[in-house]
C-alpha positions as CSV (number, residue, x, y, z in Angstrom):
1,X,-139.4,-151.1,-174.8
2,X,-139.5,-151.5,-178.5
3,X,-136.5,-152.7,-180.5
4,X,-136.2,-149.3,-182.1
5,X,-135.0,-147.7,-178.8
6,X,-132.3,-150.4,-178.4
7,X,-130.6,-149.2,-181.6
8,X,-128.0,-146.5,-181.3
9,X,-129.3,-143.2,-182.6
10,X,-127.2,-140.1,-181.9
11,X,-129.8,-137.7,-182.9
12,X,-132.6,-139.3,-180.9
13,X,-131.0,-139.8,-177.5
14,X,-131.7,-137.4,-174.7
15,X,-129.5,-138.9,-172.1
16,X,-126.1,-140.6,-172.6
17,X,-126.1,-144.3,-171.6
18,X,-123.4,-146.9,-171.7
19,X,-123.8,-149.6,-174.2
20,X,-122.9,-153.2,-173.6
21,X,-119.4,-153.9,-174.9
22,X,-118.4,-150.3,-175.0
23,X,-114.8,-150.0,-173.7
24,X,-114.2,-146.3,-174.6
25,X,-115.5,-144.3,-171.6
26,X,-115.8,-140.6,-172.2
27,X,-112.8,-138.4,-171.4
28,X,-112.7,-135.0,-169.8
29,X,-111.2,-132.1,-171.6
30,X,-108.3,-132.0,-169.1
31,X,-107.7,-135.7,-169.6
32,X,-107.6,-135.3,-173.4
33,X,-105.3,-132.3,-173.1
34,X,-103.0,-134.3,-170.8
35,X,-102.9,-137.2,-173.3
36,X,-102.1,-134.9,-176.1
37,X,-99.4,-133.2,-174.1
38,X,-97.7,-136.5,-173.3
39,X,-98.0,-137.7,-176.8
40,X,-96.5,-134.5,-178.3
41,X,-93.7,-134.3,-175.8
42,X,-92.9,-138.0,-176.2
43,X,-92.9,-137.9,-180.0
44,X,-91.2,-134.4,-180.3
45,X,-89.0,-134.3,-177.3
46,X,-86.1,-132.8,-179.2
47,X,-86.6,-130.8,-182.4
48,X,-84.7,-128.1,-184.4
49,X,-86.8,-125.5,-186.2
50,X,-85.6,-123.0,-188.8
51,X,-87.8,-119.9,-189.2
52,X,-88.1,-116.1,-188.9
53,X,-88.8,-114.5,-185.6
54,X,-92.1,-112.6,-185.4
55,X,-94.0,-110.9,-182.6
56,X,-90.9,-110.9,-180.3
57,X,-91.6,-109.8,-176.7
58,X,-89.5,-109.9,-173.6
59,X,-91.6,-110.1,-170.4
60,X,-90.8,-108.4,-167.1
61,X,-90.0,-111.8,-165.7
62,X,-87.2,-112.2,-168.3
63,X,-88.9,-114.9,-170.4
64,X,-89.0,-114.5,-174.1
65,X,-92.2,-115.0,-176.2
66,X,-92.1,-115.2,-180.0
67,X,-93.4,-116.9,-183.1
68,X,-91.4,-118.8,-185.7
69,X,-92.8,-118.7,-189.2
70,X,-92.0,-119.6,-192.8
71,X,-93.9,-119.1,-195.9
72,X,-96.8,-121.5,-195.0
73,X,-97.0,-122.0,-191.3
74,X,-96.3,-120.4,-187.9
75,X,-95.7,-121.9,-184.4
76,X,-95.6,-120.2,-181.0
77,X,-92.4,-120.3,-179.0
78,X,-91.2,-119.5,-175.5
79,X,-87.8,-119.3,-174.0
80,X,-87.5,-119.3,-170.3
81,X,-85.4,-116.8,-168.4
82,X,-82.4,-119.1,-167.8
83,X,-82.1,-120.0,-171.4
84,X,-82.6,-116.4,-172.5
85,X,-79.7,-115.2,-170.4
86,X,-77.4,-117.5,-172.4
87,X,-78.6,-116.1,-175.7
88,X,-75.5,-114.9,-177.7
89,X,-77.3,-112.2,-179.7
90,X,-80.2,-109.7,-179.3
91,X,-83.2,-111.4,-180.8
92,X,-85.6,-109.2,-182.7
93,X,-88.3,-109.4,-185.4
94,X,-87.2,-110.4,-188.9
95,X,-84.1,-112.4,-187.9
96,X,-83.9,-116.0,-189.3
97,X,-82.8,-118.4,-186.6
98,X,-82.5,-122.1,-185.8
99,X,-84.3,-122.9,-182.5
100,X,-83.5,-126.1,-180.6
101,X,-86.0,-127.4,-178.0
102,X,-89.1,-129.6,-177.4
103,X,-92.7,-129.3,-178.5
104,X,-95.4,-129.1,-175.9
105,X,-99.0,-128.0,-175.7
106,X,-100.7,-125.2,-173.8
107,X,-104.0,-126.6,-172.6
108,X,-105.3,-123.2,-171.6
109,X,-105.6,-122.3,-175.3
110,X,-105.5,-125.7,-177.0
111,X,-102.3,-124.6,-178.8
112,X,-99.0,-126.3,-179.3
113,X,-95.7,-124.5,-178.9
114,X,-92.0,-125.0,-178.8
115,X,-90.0,-124.5,-175.6
116,X,-86.7,-123.2,-176.9
117,X,-83.5,-124.2,-175.0
118,X,-81.0,-122.7,-177.5
119,X,-81.4,-120.3,-180.4
120,X,-78.8,-119.5,-183.1
121,X,-78.7,-117.4,-186.2
122,X,-79.5,-119.4,-189.3
123,X,-76.2,-119.0,-191.2
124,X,-73.8,-116.1,-191.8
125,X,-76.2,-114.3,-194.1
126,X,-78.7,-113.9,-191.2
127,X,-76.0,-112.8,-188.9
128,X,-74.8,-110.1,-191.4
129,X,-78.4,-109.0,-191.9
130,X,-78.8,-108.5,-188.2
131,X,-75.5,-106.7,-188.1
132,X,-76.5,-104.3,-190.9
133,X,-79.8,-103.6,-189.2
134,X,-78.2,-102.8,-185.9
135,X,-75.6,-100.7,-187.7
136,X,-78.2,-98.6,-189.5
137,X,-80.1,-98.1,-186.2
138,X,-77.1,-96.9,-184.3
139,X,-75.8,-94.7,-187.2
140,X,-79.3,-93.1,-187.3
141,X,-78.8,-92.1,-183.7
142,X,-75.5,-90.4,-184.5
143,X,-73.2,-92.8,-182.6
144,X,-70.8,-93.1,-185.6
145,X,-70.6,-89.4,-186.6
146,X,-67.2,-88.0,-187.2
147,X,-67.8,-84.9,-185.2
148,X,-68.0,-87.0,-182.1
149,X,-64.5,-88.3,-182.5
150,X,-61.9,-86.9,-180.1
151,X,-58.2,-86.6,-180.6
152,X,-56.0,-89.1,-178.8
153,X,-53.6,-87.7,-176.1
154,X,-50.0,-87.3,-177.3
155,X,-48.3,-88.9,-174.3
156,X,-50.8,-90.6,-172.0
157,X,-49.6,-91.2,-168.4
158,X,-51.9,-94.2,-167.8
159,X,-53.6,-96.5,-170.4
160,X,-56.6,-98.6,-169.5
161,X,-56.9,-101.9,-171.4
162,X,-60.1,-104.0,-171.7
163,X,-59.3,-107.5,-172.8
164,X,-58.8,-111.1,-171.6
165,X,-56.0,-111.4,-169.0
166,X,-54.9,-114.8,-170.3
167,X,-54.7,-114.2,-174.0
168,X,-51.8,-113.1,-176.2
169,X,-53.4,-109.7,-176.8
170,X,-52.4,-108.2,-173.4
171,X,-48.8,-109.5,-173.8
172,X,-48.5,-108.0,-177.3
173,X,-49.8,-104.6,-176.0
174,X,-47.4,-104.6,-173.0
175,X,-44.5,-105.7,-175.1
176,X,-45.1,-103.0,-177.7
177,X,-45.6,-100.3,-175.1
178,X,-42.3,-101.2,-173.3
179,X,-40.5,-101.0,-176.7
180,X,-41.9,-97.7,-177.7
181,X,-42.5,-95.7,-174.5
182,X,-43.0,-97.4,-171.1
183,X,-46.3,-96.3,-169.6
184,X,-48.5,-97.4,-166.7
185,X,-51.2,-99.8,-167.8
186,X,-54.5,-100.7,-166.0
187,X,-56.0,-104.0,-167.1
188,X,-59.7,-104.7,-166.7
189,X,-60.1,-108.4,-167.2
190,X,-63.1,-109.5,-169.2
191,X,-64.4,-112.3,-171.4
192,X,-64.0,-111.5,-175.1
193,X,-66.4,-114.1,-176.5
194,X,-69.2,-116.3,-175.3
195,X,-72.0,-115.9,-172.9
196,X,-71.8,-112.7,-170.8
197,X,-68.8,-111.3,-172.7
198,X,-70.7,-108.2,-174.1
199,X,-72.0,-107.3,-170.6
200,X,-68.5,-107.5,-169.1
201,X,-66.9,-105.4,-171.8
202,X,-69.6,-102.7,-171.5
203,X,-69.2,-102.7,-167.7
204,X,-65.4,-102.4,-168.0
205,X,-65.6,-99.4,-170.4
206,X,-68.2,-97.7,-168.2
207,X,-66.0,-98.4,-165.1
208,X,-63.0,-96.7,-166.6
209,X,-65.1,-93.7,-167.7
210,X,-66.5,-93.4,-164.1
211,X,-63.2,-93.5,-162.3
212,X,-62.6,-90.2,-160.5
213,X,-59.5,-88.1,-161.0
214,X,-57.2,-88.2,-158.0
215,X,-58.6,-91.5,-156.7
216,X,-56.7,-94.5,-155.3
217,X,-56.1,-95.6,-158.9
218,X,-55.0,-93.2,-161.6
219,X,-57.7,-92.4,-164.1
220,X,-56.6,-93.5,-167.6
221,X,-55.9,-90.9,-170.2
222,X,-56.7,-93.5,-172.9
223,X,-58.6,-96.7,-173.1
224,X,-57.9,-99.6,-175.5
225,X,-60.6,-102.3,-176.2
226,X,-58.7,-105.2,-177.7
227,X,-59.3,-108.8,-178.9
228,X,-57.5,-111.1,-181.2
229,X,-58.8,-112.3,-184.6
230,X,-61.6,-114.8,-185.1
231,X,-64.7,-115.5,-187.0
232,X,-67.7,-113.2,-187.0
233,X,-69.3,-115.4,-184.3
234,X,-66.2,-115.0,-182.1
235,X,-66.2,-111.2,-182.5
236,X,-70.0,-110.9,-182.1
237,X,-69.8,-109.6,-178.5
238,X,-68.2,-106.4,-179.9
239,X,-71.2,-105.9,-182.2
240,X,-73.7,-106.0,-179.3
241,X,-75.6,-102.8,-178.8
242,X,-74.7,-102.6,-175.1
243,X,-71.0,-102.5,-176.0
244,X,-71.3,-100.0,-178.8
245,X,-73.3,-97.6,-176.6
246,X,-70.8,-97.9,-173.8
247,X,-67.9,-97.1,-176.2
248,X,-69.8,-94.2,-177.7
249,X,-70.6,-92.7,-174.2
250,X,-67.1,-93.2,-172.8
251,X,-65.7,-89.9,-171.5
252,X,-62.1,-91.0,-172.2
253,X,-60.7,-91.2,-175.7
254,X,-60.9,-94.8,-176.8
255,X,-59.1,-97.1,-179.4
256,X,-60.9,-100.1,-180.7
257,X,-58.5,-103.0,-181.7
258,X,-60.8,-105.9,-182.3
259,X,-59.7,-108.7,-184.6
260,X,-57.3,-108.5,-187.5
261,X,-57.0,-105.8,-190.1
262,X,-59.8,-107.2,-192.2
263,X,-62.2,-107.6,-189.3
264,X,-64.6,-104.8,-188.6
265,X,-67.1,-104.5,-185.7
266,X,-69.6,-101.9,-184.7
267,X,-67.3,-101.1,-181.8
268,X,-64.7,-99.8,-184.3
269,X,-67.3,-97.3,-185.7
270,X,-68.2,-96.0,-182.2
271,X,-64.6,-95.6,-181.0
272,X,-62.5,-92.5,-181.4
273,X,-59.8,-94.4,-183.4
274,X,-59.8,-97.9,-185.0
275,X,-56.6,-99.9,-184.9
276,X,-56.1,-102.9,-187.3
277,X,-54.5,-105.0,-184.6
278,X,-53.9,-104.7,-180.8
279,X,-50.2,-104.2,-181.5
280,X,-51.1,-101.3,-183.8
281,X,-53.3,-99.9,-181.0
282,X,-50.3,-99.8,-178.7
283,X,-48.3,-98.0,-181.5
284,X,-51.1,-95.4,-181.8
285,X,-51.3,-94.9,-178.1
286,X,-47.7,-93.7,-177.4
287,X,-44.9,-92.3,-179.5
288,X,-41.4,-93.9,-179.7
289,X,-39.4,-92.8,-176.7
290,X,-36.1,-92.7,-178.6
291,X,-37.6,-90.7,-181.4
292,X,-39.2,-88.3,-178.9
293,X,-35.8,-87.8,-177.1
294,X,-34.1,-87.3,-180.5
295,X,-36.8,-84.8,-181.4
296,X,-36.3,-83.0,-178.1
297,X,-32.5,-82.9,-178.6
298,X,-33.0,-81.5,-182.1
299,X,-35.4,-78.9,-180.8
300,X,-33.0,-78.0,-178.0
301,X,-30.2,-77.5,-180.6
302,X,-32.4,-75.4,-182.8
303,X,-33.5,-73.3,-179.9
304,X,-29.9,-72.8,-178.8
305,X,-28.9,-71.8,-182.4
306,X,-31.8,-69.5,-182.6
307,X,-30.9,-67.8,-179.3
308,X,-27.2,-67.4,-180.3
309,X,-28.1,-66.1,-183.7
310,X,-30.6,-63.6,-182.2
311,X,-28.0,-62.4,-179.6
312,X,-25.3,-62.0,-182.4
313,X,-27.7,-60.0,-184.5
314,X,-28.7,-57.8,-181.6
315,X,-25.0,-57.3,-180.8
316,X,-24.3,-56.2,-184.3
317,X,-27.2,-53.8,-184.4
318,X,-26.1,-52.3,-181.0
319,X,-22.6,-51.8,-182.3
320,X,-23.9,-50.1,-185.4
321,X,-26.2,-47.8,-183.4
322,X,-23.3,-47.0,-181.0
323,X,-21.1,-45.9,-183.9
324,X,-23.9,-43.6,-185.2
325,X,-24.6,-42.0,-181.8
326,X,-22.6,-38.8,-180.7
327,X,-20.1,-39.0,-177.8
328,X,-21.1,-37.7,-174.3
329,X,-18.7,-34.7,-174.7
330,X,-20.4,-33.7,-177.9
331,X,-23.8,-33.9,-176.3
332,X,-22.9,-32.0,-173.2
333,X,-20.7,-29.3,-174.7
334,X,-23.5,-26.7,-175.4
335,X,-25.0,-27.3,-171.9
336,X,-21.6,-26.7,-170.2
337,X,-21.1,-23.5,-172.1
338,X,-24.6,-22.2,-171.3
339,X,-24.0,-23.1,-167.6
340,X,-20.8,-21.0,-167.6
341,X,-22.7,-18.1,-169.1
342,X,-25.5,-18.3,-166.6
343,X,-23.1,-18.5,-163.7
344,X,-21.4,-15.3,-164.8
345,X,-24.8,-13.6,-165.3
346,X,-26.0,-14.6,-161.9
347,X,-23.5,-12.6,-159.9
348,X,-24.1,-9.4,-161.9
349,X,-27.8,-9.9,-161.8
350,X,-27.8,-10.1,-158.0
351,X,-25.8,-6.9,-157.8
352,X,-28.2,-5.0,-160.1
353,X,-31.3,-6.3,-158.2
354,X,-29.9,-5.2,-154.9
355,X,-29.2,-1.7,-156.3
356,X,-32.8,-1.4,-157.6
357,X,-34.2,-2.5,-154.2
358,X,-32.1,0.2,-152.4
359,X,-33.4,2.9,-154.8
360,X,-37.0,1.8,-154.4
361,X,-36.6,1.8,-150.6
362,X,-35.2,5.3,-150.7
363,X,-38.1,6.6,-152.8
364,X,-40.7,5.0,-150.5
365,X,-39.0,6.3,-147.4
366,X,-39.0,9.8,-148.7
367,X,-42.8,9.7,-149.3
368,X,-43.6,8.7,-145.7
369,X,-44.2,12.2,-144.2
370,X,-46.6,13.0,-141.3
371,X,-48.4,15.8,-143.2
372,X,-49.3,13.4,-146.0
373,X,-50.7,10.8,-143.6
374,X,-52.8,13.4,-141.8
375,X,-54.2,14.6,-145.1
376,X,-55.2,11.0,-146.0
377,X,-56.9,10.5,-142.7
378,X,-58.9,13.7,-143.0
379,X,-60.3,12.7,-146.4
380,X,-61.2,9.3,-145.0
381,X,-63.1,11.0,-142.1
382,X,-65.1,13.1,-144.5
383,X,-66.2,10.1,-146.5
384,X,-67.3,8.4,-143.3
385,X,-69.3,11.5,-142.2
386,X,-71.1,11.4,-145.6
387,X,-72.1,7.8,-145.0
388,X,-73.8,8.3,-141.6
389,X,-77.5,7.4,-141.4
390,X,-79.8,10.5,-141.1
391,X,-83.4,10.1,-139.6
392,X,-85.0,12.3,-142.3
393,X,-83.6,10.2,-145.1
394,X,-84.9,7.0,-143.4
395,X,-88.4,8.4,-142.8
396,X,-88.7,9.5,-146.5
397,X,-87.6,6.0,-147.7
398,X,-90.1,4.3,-145.4
399,X,-92.9,6.5,-146.6
400,X,-92.1,5.7,-150.3
401,X,-92.0,2.0,-149.6
402,X,-95.3,2.1,-147.7
403,X,-97.0,4.0,-150.5
404,X,-95.8,1.3,-153.1
405,X,-97.0,-1.5,-150.8
406,X,-100.5,0.1,-150.6
407,X,-100.7,0.4,-154.3
408,X,-99.8,-3.3,-154.7
409,X,-102.4,-4.3,-152.1
410,X,-105.2,-2.4,-153.9
411,X,-104.2,-4.0,-157.2
412,X,-104.2,-7.5,-155.7
413,X,-107.7,-7.0,-154.3
414,X,-109.0,-5.6,-157.6
415,X,-107.6,-8.7,-159.5
416,X,-109.2,-11.2,-157.1
417,X,-111.4,-13.5,-159.3
418,X,-114.0,-14.0,-156.5
419,X,-114.5,-10.3,-155.8
420,X,-117.0,-9.8,-158.6
421,X,-119.1,-12.6,-157.2
422,X,-119.8,-10.4,-154.1
423,X,-121.5,-7.9,-156.5
424,X,-123.8,-10.5,-158.1
425,X,-121.7,-11.8,-160.9
426,X,-121.2,-15.6,-161.6
427,X,-118.2,-17.5,-163.0
428,X,-118.9,-20.1,-165.7
429,X,-116.7,-23.3,-165.6
430,X,-116.7,-26.5,-167.5
431,X,-114.4,-29.4,-166.8
432,X,-112.0,-27.2,-164.8
433,X,-111.8,-24.6,-167.6
434,X,-113.2,-21.1,-167.7
435,X,-115.9,-20.5,-170.3
436,X,-115.3,-17.2,-171.9
437,X,-117.8,-17.2,-174.8
438,X,-121.0,-18.8,-176.1
439,X,-119.2,-21.0,-178.5
440,X,-117.3,-22.7,-175.7
441,X,-120.4,-23.0,-173.6
442,X,-122.4,-24.7,-176.4
443,X,-119.4,-27.0,-177.0
444,X,-119.3,-28.0,-173.3
445,X,-123.1,-28.6,-173.1
446,X,-122.9,-28.9,-169.3
447,X,-121.5,-26.0,-167.2
448,X,-121.1,-25.1,-163.5
449,X,-122.1,-21.6,-162.3
450,X,-120.0,-20.3,-159.4
451,X,-121.8,-17.8,-157.1
452,X,-120.6,-16.2,-154.0
453,X,-122.4,-18.7,-151.8
454,X,-122.0,-21.9,-153.8
455,X,-122.2,-23.7,-157.2
456,X,-125.0,-24.7,-159.6
457,X,-124.8,-27.1,-162.5
458,X,-126.6,-26.0,-165.7
459,X,-127.3,-27.4,-169.1
460,X,-126.7,-25.2,-172.2
461,X,-129.3,-25.2,-174.9
462,X,-129.0,-23.9,-178.4
463,X,-130.6,-20.5,-177.8
464,X,-128.3,-17.6,-178.1
465,X,-127.4,-15.9,-174.8
466,X,-128.7,-12.4,-173.9
467,X,-126.4,-9.6,-174.7
468,X,-124.6,-8.2,-171.7
469,X,-123.2,-4.7,-171.5
470,X,-119.5,-4.5,-171.6
471,X,-117.9,-3.9,-168.2
472,X,-116.6,-0.5,-167.6
473,X,-112.9,-0.2,-167.7
474,X,-111.3,0.3,-164.3
475,X,-109.2,3.3,-164.3
476,X,-105.9,3.1,-162.4
477,X,-104.8,6.3,-160.8
478,X,-101.6,7.5,-162.3
479,X,-98.6,7.7,-160.1
480,X,-97.6,11.2,-159.2
481,X,-94.3,12.3,-160.6
482,X,-91.4,11.9,-158.3
483,X,-89.4,15.0,-157.6
484,X,-85.7,14.7,-158.3
485,X,-83.5,13.8,-155.4
486,X,-80.3,15.4,-154.3
487,X,-76.9,13.6,-154.5
488,X,-77.0,13.2,-150.7
489,X,-80.5,11.5,-150.8
490,X,-79.3,9.2,-153.6
491,X,-76.3,8.1,-151.5
492,X,-78.6,7.6,-148.4
493,X,-81.2,5.6,-150.6
494,X,-78.4,3.3,-151.9
495,X,-78.0,1.9,-148.4
496,X,-81.5,0.2,-148.6
497,X,-81.6,-0.8,-152.2
């Protein structure tokens, strides 16, 4: 082999060979990735990065994937489910944060990334920017509209309080309620700051809203969400979207008393009423019992005075009307006088009526004589004899009725439309209508000829039809004059008319 082949030439070798004295064996890609991973994790085992969140995504497993970027660079980040559950705010794109964790590599893509253990907002400015962004989003959905606000009950029987059971807030509320108007209180203990506080507050508000009426525990008529003062970080749980939506969807009127008078949270905008302090919330919830009793006494006195004054005025009006009204003797005097007159007239009227009846009876009795009755009976018999049925009258009437019936039968036969067909005539029809002239026949175009033994369809052309002689007029025999009837025949005829 020539000395030229012993020299190292990267472009001329076909197979890789180990050279004498070479102490750098080739590494696999996995080995190099492992070396890089150990080097990066050893060198950057604990770092804090400040940047803006971009490409934020929450996986179904609960892990968070995002990018942290500044003006000149970007780095991938991941936050595992356990660390994401302790996150104190809702991460989203555009929020500037400080992430604490360790750098590592992802060999599958030859990329480095930061595994975030803790993530915080980068200063109060970033926190306020996140707050304003969430506020604009919820306001756009109508959660803060005034027409959604409900009036508070005047005197609630039961008040539900959502707050910490160990803080001074619940003691202040109970003390203020006992001073003003003792009321039943249901406390739903929750965390008011820190990890999981927002979820507990939202669950408590929804729990009060879902309590049925008439259950083992009385359903509150009013709910108070309360917390003492603190920094914006301490009150941040009440700015979480889950809490704001729970307060807006609560079916019970709700008072938000979070922080001091200068503190404002998104929960205050969603509630039906905002109280500057928890103590002020208790004052809004119930009236002062002493003032209420005093008002009731005053209303009772006013009502008593009004009733007495009305009764006195009615009594005065009644007395005035009584003085103007006439006495019973004055009202009844004309009726008494008329009664006396009618009593006197009654006796004399009965006597006159009895005398008239006797006179009428005498006159009627004198007219009842046998001769008059016999004469009346004779006239009645004569009328009955005249009304007897005589055979000659009946025969004459039947003959006249038979003659009239024959005339009508002949007339019916002569008017039969099919009778001329027996003599060779035909009836022209078109569309169910009788054709009477050539104009109608030409207009129809197609006609049907009815003969005595059937029908024939025919088409009408434009030639004028042949002239037909006019049918002779059918003379109708005149009715012979009827001779005048006697009075006896007229009476006999009336029996059958």
